N, C-alpha and C positions, 0 to 999 in steps of 0.2 A: 481584605482584597474587593470589596466590590468597589470601594472605593479608587482602587487603584486601575481597576478595570474602566471605570468613568473618566477620569485623567487619558489613559490609554486611548480612549474613544474621541476624545476631545483633540489630543494630538493627532490621531488619524484623519479627522477630518478638516484639521488647520493644514495637513499636507495637502488633500485635494484643493483647498482654496487655494494654494501658493499655486499648485499644479495647475489651476484653470485659469489662473491670473497669466501662467505664462501661455498656455497652449487653448487656443480656441478654438473650439470642436464645431466641426460642420455637417459632420456626417461620419459613422465609426471608423469613415477609414482615413479621414482629412482632417487635420488639425491646420491652424495659423499659430506662427510663433513670431512675435515683433522680436527685432534682435535689436538690443541696449547695442550702443556705439556704431550704428549704420551709420552714420553721418561721419563717424571717424577712421571707418575704414572704405568707405564709396570711393575717395578720391584715387587713395591706392590703389584700389582694385582696379581700377578704370584704367591708371597711368599705368599698371602692370600691364595691361592686356593690350595698351597701345604699342607698348615697348615687345611684347613677346609674340612670337612665329604664329600664323592665323590662315587658314585654309575657310575657302568658301564651298557649302555643299547646294546642288540645286538636281535634285532628284523629283520623281514622282509625289506631290502631296509633302516637298519637303526642300525649301527655298531659305538658308540661313546665309547671308552678308561674311559674315565673322565666327569662327569658333577655334577650339587648340582639342576637339574629340581628334582628330586622327597623330595627334602628337602621342611620342612614343615615351615621352617623359613620366615617372613614377606622378600620381595627381598629388603625393603630399608636399613634393619637390617645389609645388608651384605657390605663389606668393599669394594667392586668395585662400590657400588652405590654411597657411599660416597663419595670417590674418585673422581667419573664422576661430582658428583653436586658439591662438595665444590673447585675441583683442574681446571676445566674447565669451559666452558662457554656454552657446547651445548646445555642443558634442556633449557637456557634463548633463544640461539640462534633458535632453532626449535620453541619456544614460538612465538618468533617474525617472524617467516617466515611466521606460521600459523598464525599469528593476532590472537590470542588468549593469555587469563591473566593468564592460568594454563591450565597444562596437568597432567593427571593421568599416571603415571608407574604403570600398573597391575600387569606384569611380569618380572622377571627377574632372567638369569641364563647363566652360561659358559660351554665349550662344548669344552674339548681339546681332538683333532684328532690327531692318530696316524696314521703308516703307515699302507692302506689298509682301514682305518676308512672311514666312508660316511655317508651322509644322505640325501635320498630319495627326491624328489619333494613332496613339503609339503603346509600347509597355516599354520597359528598362529591362535587360538581361543582368545576370547575374548579382541579384540584388533582392532584400526582401524588405527593404524600407528605403525610399525615396524623398527627396528634399527640392525642391527651389527657391533657389534666394532670389528675390526680385531686387537685383542691384540697383538698376534704373528702368524707370517707367513711369510715365507721365501720365496724369489723369486716368490710371487703370487702361490705357489702352493697350491690349496684345495680352491682356491678363490670363495667365494658363485657364484652362477651361479642362472640367472634370466628366468623366460618366458613369454614371451605376446601370451595370450589366444588367443587376436584379432585380430591379426596378424599370429599367430601359428609358431613363430620364438624364439630362444634365441635373450634375449636382452644380448647387449656387454657391460658389464662396466667395467670400469679402477681402481681397488683401491688397495691399498698397505697396509703394517702392517702402524697400526696409522689412518686408516681411519675407517670412521661409514657409513655403506650405510645405507641410510633412503629410505624407502619405502612404499608404500600402501599396507597392511594387504592382499589384494584379488589378488598380483604379486607372482604367486608359484615361489620357489627359491629352493637350493638345495647344500648342501656341498658335492662336488664330492669327488669320491674316491682318499684317499689322496696317492698318488705312491713314496710318498718319503720319509727318517727317520727323516727329520724334522717335530718336531710338530707343529700341530696348534689350537691356542687357540683365540677361539671367546667367545663374549658378547652377548647374546640375548637378546634387550629390548622392551617389550609390552608396547604402549601406548595408552592412548583414547585421543583425544583431543574431547573438547565438544563445 
């Protein structure tokens, strides 16, 4: 029995290593996941966005040139959901990380930021887990920023194009003003873990 326990322990340790290889932890509330197949789906996602209906938002502290946030279509009917679901293991890896059988995607939308666009500090509603997929981002310009309310400080998160930042929905975050001519495209994913 002792030997068996040791093996089980070794096996458990191995699982952690695999987890850590997929998710890099920056804070208890923030993980970064590198999407395999990003290069395979990036152009398809951008082409879909280009052809689909788009809106712009201009409010105080919130300027986005193009988004489909207002569309009434079901997020799962959108091409980028299908691509992430069918061409990557992201959703399975998240399920495995949180040890649940299923995850509900409650909403999903893209935002395209052009020079001077920004989205101030905010939360998302109707979700307990959020993800931001950095579809298009040059030199980390406009990288999503996070705030630790408990320690009253910014959380330094390193992520690059092709990464998905996974975070607790009570983590304030923002897209700082884009100071460059390079467009940034991000897909927000609202999830509920039951």
